[in-house]
N, C-alpha and C positions, 0 to 999 in steps of 0.2 A: 395728842396735840399736834404732832407732825402732820397728821391727815387734815386737821382743821386749817393749819397754816398753809398747806398746799392748796386746799380748796379756795382759800381767800386769795392766794397768789394767782391761781388760775382765773378767778373771777376778774381780777384787775387786768390780767393779760387779755382776756376776751373782750373786756370793755375797751381797752386800748386799741385792739385790732379793729373792733367795730367802729370806733371813732375815726381811725385812720381810713377805713374803707369809706365812711361817710364823707370825709374830707375830699378823698379822691373822686367820689361820685359827684360832689358839688362842682369840682373843677371840670370833670368830664361833661356834666350837664351844661356848663357855661360854654365850653367849646362846641358842643352839639348844637346849642341854640344859636350860635354864631356861625354855623355851617362849616366848622373846622373838623370835618369827619376824620381826617387822617390823625389829628391829635386826639380826638375823642376816643377813637378806637383803642389806642394805647392805654389811655386812662381807665376806660371801662374794663379792659382785660385785667389791669392791676387790681381794680376794685373787686371784680368777680373772683379773682384768685384769693383775695383776702377774706371775702365773704360772699358766697353765692347768693344772688338775688335775681328775681324776675326782671326788675327794672334794668339791671346791667345786661342781662341776657338779651332782652328785647332791643335795647339800644345798640348792642354789638351787632345783632342781626341786621338792624336798620342801616348802620354805618357801612357794613359790608355790602348790603344791597345797593345803597346809593353809589358805591364805587364799583359796582358790577363784579364783585368778587363772589361768584356763585357758590363755589364749594364751602367757603366760610359762612356765607349767608345761610346755606342749607344747614350747616352744622349748628349754628346758633338758634335758628328758628326751630330746629328739632329740640334743642334744649328748652327754649321758651315755651313751646307748646306742651311740653311734658311737665311743666311746673304749675302749681296750684294758682288759680286766678288769671291764667293766661287769656288774653283777648282773642276773640274769634278771628280778627284780622291777621293774627300771627299764623293761623292755619292757612289762610289765603296766600300769604307771602311765602310760607313754607312750600305750598304747592307750586308756586311760581319758581322758586329756587330749584326744586326737584325737576321741574320741566326744563329749566335752563341747563341742568346737568344731565339731560337725556334720560332721566328716570321717569319715563312716561306712565307706566302702570302705577307707580307710587304717587306721582303727581295727580293722576286721575282719582285715586282714592281720597287724597286730601281735598281736592276740589269738591268731591261729593260730600265729604264731611263738613266742609265750610258751608256749602249750599244748604245743607240740612239744618245748620245752626244759625245761619244769618237769614232772617226773614225778609231782608231787603233785596236779596238776590233774585232777579227775574228768571223764569224758566228758560228764556231765550239765551241769557248770559250763561247760565249753567250748561246748557247744551253746547254753546260755543267752546267752553273750557274742555268739556268731555270730548267733543269732536276734534279739538285741536290735538289732544293726546293720541287719539286713535289715528288721526290723519298722519301725524308725524311718524308713527310706527310704520304705517303703510308706505309713505313716501321714502323712508330710509331703506325699506326693503326693496323698492323698485326705483332707484335714483334716475333722474334725467341725465341725458348724455351731455354733460358739461365738463369743461376742463377749467378748473379754477386754481390759479397759482398765486402764491403770496408775492406781491410786488416788492421784493426785498430791497431794491434800489431806492425806494421811497421810505420804507418803514424803519422805525427806531424802536427803542425799548419803551417809548412813551405812547401817547395816543395819536395816531395818524389816520386821517379820514377825509372824505369829500374831495377826491381827485377829479379834476376837470381838465380837458385839453386846452392848451393856450399856445398859439404860435408854434406848433410843432413840439412843444414841451408839455409839462404838466404843472398845474398849480394845485396845492393841497393845503389842508389845515392840520396843525400839529401843536402839541403842548411841550415839545422838546425844548431844551434850553436854547434861548434865542441869542446867546452870545452877548448879553449886555445891551441889546437893541432897545430895551425900555428900562427905565429906572423910575417908576412912580414913587411919589412920596408916601410915607406911611400915613394911613388914615384910620378912622375908627368906625367905619360903617361898612356895610357888606353889599355884595352885588348878586343879582340873579341873572344867569345866562340861560334863558329858556327854562328847561326843567333842572338846570344845574345852577346852584347858588354858589357864588364865589366871594370870599372875603378878600381884604387887601393883604398884607403889604406886598412884597416882591413875589412871593410864591402863592399859588392857589391853595388855600387851606383845605378845600374840599378833597383834593387828590394829593396834595403835597408836591405837585409839579408846577411848571411855569404856566403862564396864561397861554391861550390859544393865539396863534399867529398864522399868517399866510406865507407859504414857502413856494419857491419856484425851482423846478428842475428843467433847465433849458433843453432845447432839441439836441444840441451838440454839447457833449460833456457830461460827466457824472456828478459835478458839483451841485450842491443844493444850497440856496441862499434865501434870505428873507425877500419876499416880493416887494418891489420898489414902490410902495404906496405909503404915503404919510397920512396916517389916520387921525392923529391928534389925540389918541387914547393910549394909555399904558396897559389896558386890560384886553379883554377878548376881541379877536378879529378872526372871522372864519367863514366857511361855507360860501365861496365865491361862485359867480356865474358870469359868463362873458357873452356878448353878442358875437355873431359869426365873424365879423371883421376884426374882432379883438380890440375895438376902440372904446367900448363902454363896458363897465363891470358893475355888478351888484353884489353886496356882501353884508354880513351881519357884524355888528360890533356892540360893545358895551361902553357907555360913557357915564360920567357922574353928573346927575342933574344939579342945577344951582341950589344953593342952600335954602332958598325960599320955597323950594319944592318938597322939603322934608322937615320933620320935626327935629329941633335942636337936641343934640346929645343922644339921639336914638338911632339904632341900626335901621338902615333903609334898604328895601328890596328894589333893585334896579333891573328892569326888564331889558331884553335884547331888542335891538332895532335894526332896520335895513337902511343902508346908505348906498349911494352910487358914485362913480367917478368916471371921468372921460379922459382919454389920452390926447394930448395936443400934438402938433406937428413935430415937435422935438422929442416926442416919446415920453414926456413927463405926465404923470397922472395928477389930475386936479384934486383940490381939497374935497373931502367927502360931502355929498349933498344928501340931506335927510329925506327919506321916503315920506310921501304925503300922509300916509296912514300910520306913522309911528305914534305911539302914546306911551312914553317910557314909564310913567307913573301908574298906568292902568293895566297894561297888558304887553305881551311880547309879539313881535313880528320877526320872523327869521326864515332860514332855509330858502333864500330867493332862487328862482330859476327864471331867467329872461329868455324869451324865444329868440331865434336867430335873427329875426328882423327888428328886434328891440321894441316891439309894440304890445307885447303881452307879458305880464309878470305873474308868476305863480309863487305862492309863499305859504308858510305855516304860521298860525297865530292862535292864541287862546283868548282872543277878543270876545266880549259878551255876545250872546246869541248863537254860539256854536253848539255842536252836538255833544261836546265834552272833551276835556283834554285840549290838545292842539288840533285844529282843523285845517284843511287845505282851502285856500282862497285863490282867486285870480282877478286881475283887473286890467283894463285896456288903457293904452296911452292915446290921448286924443290927438287930432291933427296939430293942435297948438302946443303939444308936448306935455300937457298936464295928465295926471293919472286920474281915471274915473273911479267911481265907488267900487269897493271890493265885493266880489260875489262869492258866497260860500258854496263849495261843491257838495251840496247836500246829499247827493246820491253816492258820494265817495266816503264821506265822513262817518265816524262811529262815536260811541261814548268813550272810546280809548283815545290814543294819540295817532294822528296822521302826520308824517314828516317827509322831508326831502323829496319834493316833486321834481320830475324831469320829463319833458315832452320829447318824444322821438318820432321822427318822420311825420311831424305835423299834427298827428292826432292820437298817438299812443302815449298814455301817461303811465310812467312808473313811479311808485311811491312806497313809503314804508308805513306800516301800521301795526299796532299791538292790540287792536280792537276787533280783529277778525279771526277766523279759524287759521291757525298758524302753528309754527313749530316751537315758539317760545320767544319772548321779547318782541322786538320789531322784526317783521318779515317784509320781504319785497313782494309787491303786487303789481299787476299789469292790467290796464283796461284800455280798450279802443274807444275813444270818446265819440259820441254821436250827439251833435247839438240839436236840441229840440226847439220847437217854436217859441217856448217860454224863455229861451235863452239858457236853460239849465242843461247840464251835461249828463249823459247816461251811457251805460255800456256794461258788458259783463266783466266783473272783476275776478281775476284769476290769481291765486297764490302761485308764485314761481317755484315752489316746492324745493325739495332737496336735490342736489347739493347747493343750489344758489342760496337757499335759506338754510339756517342752522338752528340748533336749540337756543342760541344766544341772539344778540342784536345784529340785524343785517339791514343796512340802510344806505342812503346816498348812492344809489345805482344810476349809472348813466351809460348810454350807448351812443357813440359818435357816428357821424355820417360815414366815417371810414371803417366802421364795424368794430372799433375798439370799445370794450366794455370795462368799466371800473365798478368795483363794489367795496363798500366799507363794512367791516364786521369785527366783533371781538370774539369770534369763534375760537375754539381750542386749536393750539398749534401755531399761534401767531407770534410775532416778535414782541409785541407790547400789549397795551390795553385794547385799543382799536387799531386795526391794520387795513391797508389798502390791498385789494386783490384784483387781478386781471382775469377776466372771463374770456376764454379763447373761442367759445362757440355757444351760440344761442339758437335753438330751433325756431324757425318762423312758422307760426301756426295761425290759422284763421280764427278770429275772435268773434263769437256769436253776438247778435244784437239783444238776445233775451237775457234778462237779469234774474237769476234765481232768487226767490223771496226767502227761502229757507236755507240756512247754512248746511252745506253738504260736505261729506268726507272726501270724496274724489271728484274734483272739479275739472276733469278733462274737458277741453273745448269741444264745441259742437258746431257743425256747419248748418247755416240757415237755409231753409228751402224757400221757394217762392212765397209760400204762406208763412209769415213770421211766427205764427202761432204753432206751427208744426215743425219740429226740429228732428233731424235724423242724427243720432249719435254716431260718431266715428271712433273706432278703437284708438286709445292712446298708443304711443310707441311701445312695442312689446319688449320689455326688458326684464328678464328673469321672472316672468309670470309663471304661475303654476300651470301644469298641463291641464287642458280642459277635461271635464268629466266625460266618460263614455256616453254616447247618445245613440239612439236608434232612429233610423229613417222611418217616418210615419207611414202608416198604411190606412186605407179607408176603414178597415175594421177597428183599428185602435181609436180613431177619432170618433167613430159612431158609438164606441163604448163610453165616450165622454171624457177621456183623460189623455193628455200628451205632455210630457215633461222635457224641458231643456234646462241647462245649468249655466250659471254665471261664475266667473272668477271671483275670488274673495274681494269684497269691497268695491266691485266694479258694476257698472250699469250698461256697459257697451255690449252689443251683440258680437260674440266672438265667432271665428270661422266655423267651428263645429256647430254652434247654435244656428248659424245662418243656413247650413245645409238642412237642418231639421225644419226651419221656417220656410225654406224654399219648397220642401215637400208639402208643408201645410198650405202654402199659397195655392198649389195645384189642386189640392182637395177642396179648398174654399171655392175656387173657380168652378169646380165640378158640382158644387152644391149651392147654386145661386139663391136658394130659398132659405138659407140658414145664416144666422148671425154668429159672430165670433166673440166669445167671452174670455177675457184674459185675467188671470189672477197671479200676481207676483209675490214671492215669499223670500225671506232671508233666513240665515241661521241665527242663533241666539247670541253670538258674539257681538260685542260693541253696545253702544247706547241704544235703548229701546226706541227713542224718538228718531234717532238717526236711521235706524233700520227701517222704520216706517216710511221715512222719506226716500231711502234708497230703493225700497221695493216699488214705490210709485214711479220712480225714475226708470226702473227696469221694465215695468209694465208699459210705460210710455215709449221707451226705446223699442220694444218689440212691436208695439202698435205702429210706430213710425216706419219700422222696417217693412211691415206688411203693406202699409200705404204706398211705400216707395216701389213695391212690386205690383201695384195696380189694384189692391183691394180698396174698395170704397170706404171712406172714413166712417160713414154712417152705419156701416155694418159691424163696427168694432167697439167694444167697451173694454176698458182697462182699469184695474184697481190693484193697489198694493196693500198687502196685509202685514208687512213686516215679519216679526217672529211670533205672531199670534196663532199660527196654525202649523206647528211643527209636526213632522211625521214620525219622530222618535223621541227618545228620552232626553235629548241634548238641549235642555233649557239653560237658563242663566246659572252660572257657577258649576255646571256639570262637566266633568272631564271627559271629552269625547275625541275620537280620532278625526282626522281630516276627512276621511271617506264618510263618516257619520254626519259631519257638518255639511258636506256637499249635498247630501240627500235633501237637506232643507233649503238649499239655495236653488230654487226652481221657479219656473213659471208654468202654470197650468192653463190648458186651453180646453174650451168646450164649444162644440157646435150646437146651437139651439135653433129651433124653428122661429121664424119671424112672427 
């Protein structure tokens, strides 16, 4: 009988625990639906500890992802993906979290798993994910020569970002405590700030911090104070941009629409808007003026960048008609002071998110994107804009690579005329969520006019020849690159035999000095045999993505062809084709453990001289 009584008691206990867990889940779901992720996280953890469930694990993973807590997001997506009934999208977000935590091989495996399970994933998107993981490994092994320092004088334990120069000082955005500068009344609806949704009352329930505000660190002194702008809102204000004379500014803010614009008693999503202000002779900033293309109930416009002359505004928006996520737009100010229609930068935008545009030296655009080959999250990209007859902008888009970019979010990059560069990032080692960094050195490199149509792993810039269709690859700065494989100077006998090999560095398409010596010898032999054509075939080893290797091999073949052309060989005498990893010379196929020397044997370009 004792056993029966114990079983009955245990049953009641389990029922009570289950009921308690369900009560906590209900409260957690309410906080989650109202975008109070800081509160929801605590509740879901309590519920999961009482009764493990897929719903609680998924929601915990989402909450941590929304607040950019990558280690915890990885932990909970790992839990969720291991539970019965887990959604395929959990695998995708697990891959992203692994990528944000620099676990690129593991992220690659999860991306491949998700692509195989999700029928809606395009081959191009899958290749981008895989190439991103492979590229990040390569870039971190050979970092660019940049000095990036945490700007500790500006940063706090909260989120600090979007630093811009102003009158010798710095204006930036932060959600640190504003010292009672705003006291909004409690309300019962909720806000959306671009991709960040913010509830009321005094604190931002999404993060548990204050709302975003503009702060100023003056040229003289270490004190930091609120920027003297009366915005008329108690909510988010941030991401400012100034004209060169410092007399006009553009910025984002959130405001509450009139009651007629939303359903009574229901939560409302409020999008971010762009406003501007002018400074009068006394130094006072005017009341904010709404940007012509704001539409608070339909879409967001934010991240404004005003050109130095005040005549062109670049911004990000998720307005209808874009490529997906947030796109970059630009519009011109007319002679009468009105803003013309926005133009979508179609050659720049992707299905992901493009953010924080900044124009440097008149025609170089820096921006952030999570829709291209990158290290993880938002990466900084650079493109030299070329205006076409249609009015559209085009140019070669280059990932700024490591260490300017990191596995986390990198955005709001700006380079001043004085050569001072600011970067915002939530990379590891910072003071808070987002931090501001100072970039001490950026290499100046010529940007080619040709835009690659296929994502590539190593996007080192190329110099454009007189014929824009023919580009000569220039080697990137040699930083800790592997020693070139031994090569043999060609002889007439070896070429007549039909085979001559050169070797490339891992993941590279540039002709290295050792290969150039071989090619110089080949040029001489070609010139001595004017009746023969040159047939080039380029090959890679089996490491990396198959599609990427096919693209890389074609780049290598083209690179060699351009080198021969630069030495005087007629273009119509050369054919060049890349075979990727389809013609290996040894056993080192996919998944086979081989030495570096064995892999080098497959990284080759073969030449044949054939009669015309």
